[in-house]
C-alpha positions as CSV (number, residue, x, y, z in Angstrom):
1,M,0.0,0.0,0.0
2,V,1.3,3.4,-1.0
3,D,0.7,6.1,1.7
4,G,-0.4,9.5,0.6
5,R,0.4,12.8,2.1
6,E,-2.1,15.6,2.6
7,I,-1.1,19.3,2.4
8,D,-3.5,21.9,3.8
9,L,-3.7,25.2,2.0
10,P,-2.6,28.2,4.2
11,V,-5.4,30.4,3.2
12,S,-4.8,33.3,5.6
13,S,-1.1,33.4,4.8
14,A,-1.7,33.3,1.1
15,R,-4.2,36.2,1.3
16,R,-1.7,38.3,3.2
17,V,1.0,37.5,0.6
18,L,-1.2,38.4,-2.3
19,V,-2.4,41.7,-0.7
20,G,1.1,42.6,0.3
21,L,2.6,41.9,-3.2
22,G,-0.2,43.5,-5.1
23,A,-0.4,46.7,-2.9
24,G,3.4,46.9,-2.8
25,F,3.9,46.8,-6.6
26,S,1.0,49.1,-7.2
27,F,2.0,51.9,-4.8
28,A,5.7,51.5,-5.7
29,G,4.7,51.9,-9.4
30,L,2.7,55.0,-8.6
31,A,5.5,56.5,-6.5
32,V,8.2,56.1,-9.2
33,E,5.8,57.7,-11.8
34,L,5.2,60.7,-9.5
35,A,8.9,61.0,-8.9
36,R,9.7,60.8,-12.6
37,H,7.1,63.1,-14.0
38,L,6.7,65.6,-11.1
39,G,10.1,65.5,-9.5
40,G,12.3,64.9,-12.5
41,V,13.8,61.8,-11.0
42,H,15.3,59.3,-13.4
43,G,17.2,56.3,-12.3
44,P,17.2,52.5,-12.2
45,L,14.3,52.3,-9.7
46,V,11.9,53.8,-12.3
47,G,12.7,51.0,-14.8
48,L,12.6,48.4,-12.1
49,L,9.2,49.4,-10.5
50,S,7.2,51.3,-13.1
51,L,4.0,49.5,-14.2
52,S,4.4,50.9,-17.7
53,Y,7.7,49.1,-18.3
54,E,8.3,45.5,-19.4
55,G,10.8,43.0,-18.1
56,N,10.8,44.3,-14.5
57,L,9.4,43.3,-11.1
58,P,5.7,44.4,-11.7
59,S,5.6,42.6,-15.1
60,W,7.0,39.5,-13.5
61,Y,4.2,39.6,-10.9
62,A,1.7,40.3,-13.6
63,S,2.7,36.9,-15.1
64,A,3.1,35.0,-11.9
65,L,-0.4,36.0,-10.5
66,P,-2.5,34.4,-13.3
67,L,-0.2,31.4,-13.2
68,A,-0.9,31.0,-9.5
69,C,-4.7,31.3,-10.3
70,A,-4.2,28.5,-12.9
71,G,-2.6,26.3,-10.3
72,L,-5.5,26.9,-7.9
73,L,-8.0,26.2,-10.7
74,A,-6.2,22.9,-11.5
75,W,-6.4,22.0,-7.8
76,T,-10.1,22.9,-7.7
77,A,-10.7,20.8,-10.9
78,A,-9.1,17.7,-9.4
79,G,-11.7,17.7,-6.6
80,E,-14.8,18.6,-8.6
81,Q,-17.4,16.1,-9.7
82,Q,-19.4,18.6,-11.7
83,D,-18.2,20.9,-14.5
84,R,-14.6,19.6,-14.2
85,G,-14.1,20.4,-17.8
86,H,-15.0,24.0,-17.2
87,W,-12.6,24.3,-14.4
88,R,-9.8,22.9,-16.6
89,V,-10.6,25.3,-19.4
90,L,-10.4,28.1,-16.9
91,A,-7.0,26.8,-15.7
92,L,-5.7,26.7,-19.3
93,G,-7.1,30.2,-19.9
94,F,-5.2,31.6,-17.0
95,V,-2.0,29.9,-18.2
96,A,-2.6,31.7,-21.5
97,I,-3.1,35.0,-19.7
98,A,0.3,34.4,-17.9
99,V,2.1,33.7,-21.1
100,D,0.5,36.7,-22.8
101,E,1.6,38.9,-20.0
102,A,5.2,37.7,-20.4
103,V,5.3,37.7,-24.2
104,G,2.6,40.3,-25.2
105,F,0.8,38.3,-27.9
106,H,-2.2,40.7,-27.8
107,E,0.0,43.6,-28.9
108,Q,0.7,41.6,-32.1
109,L,-3.0,42.0,-33.0
110,S,-2.7,45.8,-33.2
111,G,-2.9,47.2,-36.8
112,I,-5.5,44.7,-38.0
113,F,-8.2,47.4,-38.1
114,D,-7.8,50.9,-39.4
115,T,-9.1,52.7,-36.3
116,S,-8.1,55.7,-34.2
117,G,-9.2,57.6,-31.1
118,V,-10.3,55.3,-28.3
119,L,-9.7,52.4,-30.7
120,H,-6.1,53.4,-31.3
121,F,-5.1,50.0,-29.7
122,D,-7.4,48.1,-32.0
123,W,-6.6,44.7,-30.4
124,V,-9.4,45.6,-28.0
125,I,-11.9,44.7,-30.8
126,P,-11.1,40.9,-31.0
127,A,-10.4,41.0,-27.2
128,G,-13.9,42.3,-26.6
129,A,-15.4,39.6,-28.8
130,L,-13.4,37.0,-27.0
131,V,-14.7,38.2,-23.6
132,L,-18.3,38.1,-24.9
133,A,-17.8,34.6,-26.2
134,L,-16.3,33.3,-23.0
135,G,-19.0,35.0,-21.0
136,L,-21.6,33.1,-22.9
137,Y,-19.7,29.8,-22.7
138,F,-19.4,30.1,-18.9
139,L,-22.9,31.4,-18.3
140,G,-24.3,28.0,-17.4
141,F,-21.2,27.1,-15.3
142,L,-21.7,30.3,-13.2
143,G,-25.4,29.4,-12.7
144,R,-24.4,26.1,-11.2
145,L,-22.0,27.7,-8.7
146,S,-23.2,29.0,-5.3
147,R,-24.6,32.5,-5.5
148,E,-21.7,33.9,-3.4
149,T,-19.0,32.2,-5.5
150,A,-20.6,33.2,-8.8
151,L,-20.9,36.9,-7.7
152,R,-17.3,36.9,-6.5
153,F,-16.1,35.4,-9.9
154,I,-18.2,38.0,-11.8
155,L,-16.9,40.9,-9.7
156,A,-13.3,39.8,-10.1
157,G,-13.8,39.2,-13.9
158,A,-15.4,42.6,-14.3
159,I,-12.6,44.4,-12.6
160,Y,-10.0,42.5,-14.5
161,V,-11.6,43.1,-17.9
162,G,-12.2,46.8,-16.9
163,G,-8.4,47.1,-16.5
164,A,-7.2,44.9,-19.3
165,V,-9.6,45.9,-22.0
166,L,-11.7,49.0,-21.1
167,C,-8.8,51.1,-19.8
168,E,-7.1,50.6,-23.2
169,L,-9.8,52.9,-24.7
170,P,-8.8,56.1,-22.8
171,L,-5.2,55.0,-23.0
172,G,-5.4,54.7,-26.8
173,W,-7.0,58.1,-27.1
174,W,-4.3,59.7,-24.9
175,T,-1.5,58.0,-26.7
176,E,-2.8,59.3,-30.0
177,Q,-3.1,62.8,-28.7
178,Y,-0.1,63.2,-26.4
179,G,2.2,60.1,-26.9
180,D,3.2,57.5,-24.4
181,D,5.8,59.4,-22.4
182,S,3.7,61.7,-20.3
183,F,2.2,61.8,-16.8
184,G,-1.3,61.3,-18.1
185,Y,-0.3,58.1,-19.9
186,A,1.5,56.8,-16.9
187,L,-1.6,57.4,-14.6
188,I,-4.0,55.7,-17.0
189,D,-1.6,52.8,-17.5
190,W,-1.1,52.6,-13.7
191,C,-4.9,52.3,-13.2
192,E,-5.1,49.6,-15.9
193,E,-2.4,47.5,-14.4
194,T,-3.7,48.0,-10.8
195,L,-7.2,46.9,-11.8
196,E,-5.8,43.8,-13.4
197,V,-4.0,42.9,-10.2
198,V,-7.0,43.6,-8.1
199,G,-9.3,41.5,-10.3
200,L,-6.9,38.6,-10.3
201,T,-6.3,38.9,-6.5
202,L,-10.1,38.8,-5.8
203,F,-10.4,35.8,-8.1
204,A,-7.6,34.0,-6.2
205,F,-9.3,34.9,-2.9
206,A,-12.5,33.2,-4.1
207,L,-10.5,30.1,-5.1
208,L,-8.6,30.0,-1.9
209,D,-11.9,30.0,0.1
210,R,-13.3,27.2,-2.0
211,L,-10.1,25.1,-1.4
212,A,-9.9,26.0,2.3
213,D,-11.2,22.6,3.5
214,R,-9.9,20.6,0.7
215,P,-6.3,19.3,1.3
216,L,-4.1,18.4,-1.6
217,R,-3.3,14.7,-1.5
218,I,0.1,13.7,-2.9
219,T,0.4,10.0,-3.5
220,P,3.8,8.7,-4.7
221,R,3.7,6.1,-7.5
222,A,4.2,2.5,-6.6
223,G,7.9,1.6,-6.3
224,A,9.1,5.2,-6.0
225,P,11.7,5.9,-3.4
226,T,10.2,7.5,-0.2
227,R,13.5,9.2,0.9
């Protein structure tokens, strides 16, 4: 007989870590933008902490957070009898979000449509269509969840989409009018990135609460060394 090992999820600790990281990166990003645009400060900390830059600490967290949500979704799917396929699709979707945050696939869609103004970043058109299609696909799934869980998922999704897609509308208009190296651009972009983190964090909270009483059981394969 192969003994299994159960791991309890430290929900309270995980919540504190998520809040601390999210708030820390958000406020640090705002601080460096204020210092850069209002105080004339330029230095390595701006590139390291700005939410408008790529390849820095906030962009790393923007990829790590949806990947963590994907792991929680996979854990959830393993213990669900109903709608297991939907949970797995969600997990794969969050892996895709994490990869997109790291690589920027959505930006490759820009230029497909000849649009301007609030649609300066025209990738929001296929993104909006995808959001609508996914909303319809998961409508029945949400209806089968408890009311509290469904509302928490919807709130988290609305905040995330508000940041990731809707904030691109004023950002596109501002970019077209004033460029992308201004305080106004930095503020809109900061709001966008912060809303994304808030939405993902709230979604992770809902998943953590769902998994609170569901330990992860690890069973080594037969014949595997135990030490």
